[in-house]
Structure formats: C-alpha cells, structure tokens
N, C-alpha and C positions, 0 to 999 in steps of 0.2 A: 246469820244477821252481811245481807252484805251493804256496800261499802264505796261509794262512789270518791275516789282522789283530784284532783283536779289544779294542773301545774300551769303556773303561767306568768309571767313578767312583764311590770309592772311602773310606767315610769313616775306614776305619782299616785300612792297610797290613798288620799283622800278621794280623790277622784273613782279609785278603783272601790272605796269602801259606802260609797253615797248610792252608786250602783250596784255592790253589792246588798246593801240592806232593802235596797228598794224592791230589790229580787227575791224575797225572803217571803214573799205570802206565795209566789210561784213555784219556788222550789217544795212548800210543806203540802201544795195541790196534788204536786204530781210524788211526792209520798216520803221526802226529806224528811228524817227526825230530828236534825241536828248537828252540829258538827264542829268543828274545828278551824279558824286559820292557822297557819303556820307560816316563816319566813326563812328565809335561807338564812343563817350566820356570816356568813363571808358574804352574803348578796341581800341587801334588804327591800333588791323590786322583786328578790324572786320565792313566789307565795305559792303555796300548796293549801289548797282548802280542799277538808275532809270529813264527808256526812257522811252517816247511818241512813241508810236507804229503807225502805219499807219493803221493795223484793227487787231482786235484780234486773229487769226487764225492767220496772218504773227508770231506774237509775239510767238503763241505755238510753230510754226513753226521751229522759229526763239531754242526757249529752247531747244527742245526734238531733234535738230540736232548733228549729231555724231560732226562736227567742233567745237558748242558749247561747248560740253563733253571733246572735244582736249584739248580746250582754259584753260576748268578750270583747268586741270591737268598742262599744260606749266607755270601757273601764279603761279603753287604752292600751291592752293588752299590744306587747310585741314579739313581735318572734315567734313560734308554733305552741299553739296552747295545746295542751292534753289531757284528754280525761280517763281515767281505765275504771271500770265495773272491780272490783276486788269480791271475793267472797273469801268469811273465815275461816281458818284449816282449826284453830286450835288457840287455845293460851297459853302464857308460858311466865313461869317466873323467872324475876330477871332478864 
C-alpha cells in the first residue's frame, strides 16, 4: 500500500484546515483513500498529513502537481514543504 506523507509548518491552523478541507475532493480524484493529520508534540505549527493512496505513481503526480504547490501557499505554509511517497514494507507489533 503506498502512502503520501506531507510535512509543512503553518502559522494559522484554521486557515490551513479550511484550504485542506476544500482540497479533499481533488485528493480523492487523484487517488487518496484518506488519512491522518498529525501535529508535532513540541511544535504545534509543525503539521504532517499521512494519506493512503491508490498507487505510488498517482501519489507522486499529486505531490508534484501545480495545484498542490499552490495549496501549500494558500495554507500559509512557511519554510520548506516536503512530500514523501512511501511504500509499506511490513507490519509489526509494538
């Protein structure tokens, strides 16, 4: 199962969330199967979005898309936004 992990820092979570929610339909059309929003424990503006994706090529295309980079600007992300396409290797207990 491929995953897409996006890491960004945002100044305003509410602004981020409104753009993030608006972009949900496009994520679905591009192959997202849903996921999680995670926040850094020591840095509340440090956000991670982890999505399951239909296939790795679609995840890479989404991460590279102009619309995705435009959304990074709209959410008020600062610093480098990083996106990683990940493949599950194995499941482990604990």
